[in-house]
N, C-alpha and C positions, 0 to 999 in steps of 0.2 A: 393470751395473744390471740388475735382474731386470725381467720383464714387469710385475710388480705395482708395482715402484718407479715405472714410467713412466705407470701407469694414471691417466688425468685424470678417470674418471667415466663415467656412463651417460647416453645420450641416448634418451629414451622418446618414442614419438609413432607416429602412422599412418604408413604407407609414404610417403604424399604429404607429409607434413610432414618427414620426415627425408631424403626424396630431394632437397629443395632445398637442403641444408646441405652445406658444404664437408667432405668426408671427413677425419676425423682418425684416423689408424691407432691412436692410443693411447686411443681410446674404444670402448665398447661400445654398439652401437646395439639397442635393443628395440623391435621393430615389433609395434604393438598390434592391427593390422586384419587378420591372417591369419585367415580364417574357420574357426573350431574346427580349427586345425591344418592347414587346406586352403590350396592354393596354386594359382594359375592359370598357364597356359602362358606368359603375358606376364611374370608375376613370376619364373618360374623362368628364362626368358631372361634378364631384367634382372639377376638375381642373379649371372649370369656376366660382367656388365660391371663395369670399374672403378668406375662412378658408383654402384652399388648393391651391390657384393660385401661390403662391410663390414657391411651390414644383416643378413647371414646368418651363423650360427655353424657352423663345421665339425663335422658329426655331427648337425645338426637333421635331423628327419624331417617330411615333410609328405605328404598325400594330394593328388593332382593333381585338381583340381575341374572340368577341362575337357579336351577333346581338342585335338590338335595335335601338335607334335614330341613331347611327353611324353603318356602315356596317362591318359586319365580313370579314376579309381578306383584306380590303382596308388600304391604308397607309395615315395617317393624319399628318399634321403639326400644332403644337401650335402656335397661333399668339399672345397670351396674353390675348385675350378676346374671342377667337373662335377656333375651330378645322377647318383647310382648307384641303379639299380632294386633295390629290397629286395623287394618283393612284388607280382607281377602280380595285377591285380584278377579276371582270368577273365573269364567272360561277364556282361555287364550286361544286364538285360532291362527292358523298359518296356512296360506294358499300357495301352491306350487303348480305353475303351468308349464314347466319344463321336463321335470324328472320322469323316467320311465322305470327306472330301477330303484325302487323304494327301500331305503334302509333307515330306520327310526328306532328310538328309544322310547318306550311307553312312559310318558310323563304326565303326572297328575294334572288334571284340569286343562289339558291341551287337547285340541280337535285340529288334526292334519288333514288337508284335502289336496288331492292330486288330480289335475283335470286332463292330463295326457293319458293315452292307453298305457297301462303299465305292463311290464313283462315279468316283474318279480317283486315280491314283498317279503322284506325281513323285519321283524319287530323284536327288540330285545327288552325283556322285562327286567328292569335293574333292582339291585337289593333294596333301594329306597323306595320302591313301589309297595305302599302299605296298605293295610285294611282301611277301607273307605275311598281308596283312591280310584280314579277312572281316566281313560284315555280314548280318543276317538281318532279313527282312521278311515277316510273315505277315498274311493278312487274308482276310475273307469277301466274297463278292460276292453281288448280288441278281439279279433277273430281267434286268437291263441290263448288258451287258459293259462294265466300267469301261475308261478309257484307262490306259496304262502308259507314262509317259515317262521316259527316263533322260538326264540332262545329264552328259556325261563331261568333267570338268575335270582329269583326271589330269595329273600333271607329275612326271617326263617323261611325255608323252602316249604312251599304249598303246591299242590297239584295245579296243572293247567289243563283246560279243555276249550274247544271251540263249542258254540251252541248254534246250531243251524236247523232251522225249521223246528225249533223246540227240542231238539234232541242232542245230547252232548255227544261229541266225537274227538278222537285224538289228532285228526288231520282235516284239512279243508283244502279244496281246490276251487278257487273262485270261477264262476261261470264266464263264459265267453260272451262279449258284446253286451256287457252289463254295467250297472253302477252298483257298486259294493259299499256298504256302510257297516263299519264295525265299531263295537265299543268293548274295551278291555275294563273288567270290574274286578277289584280285589275285596271279596266279602269276608275275608278274615279265615276262611275254611279252604278256599281255593281261588284261582284267579280264572275267570271266564271271559271268553271273547264272544259277544253276541254278534251274529252275522245276519244282515238284511240284504237281499239282493232284489234289484229291480231290472 
């Protein structure tokens, strides 16, 4: 019997609707709520489980819409048992001309710029920030030196240091009335934040 002989039809619905059904290997599942060809990390992980594997067709491609195990903005192809990276998104930039209290998560291949004078900066290094990842953060300062706090949640845990004027340091206070460019780099041994002040 050919595969077309055993085909029993198509099930169409949102991921939530089709996820509660018992999987029938002879049916094709058409998920209607992938946003414009995009897919989240949670959906990509779910596709690798027996409960959701049938909802994805081998060869389908999607843009990853968030950061995590899979990289935001990259295009992945479903192989049936894994996701194959087809196109790396390169650097993703974000410009903010309103915020003065900066709160960010270090995200691979992202460069954030703040054009208003900032009063405080907090960057969280997530457990998903891995060897080879880098994150850029650029901002202006006013007449008062802003605070700069880093929360290191790396996993496995590696030490964190600022590098300012070529020297490592555990803390850093941005200069007043300046333009500050930083880049966070995970080199496999530690995470360094290189600081340039203008």
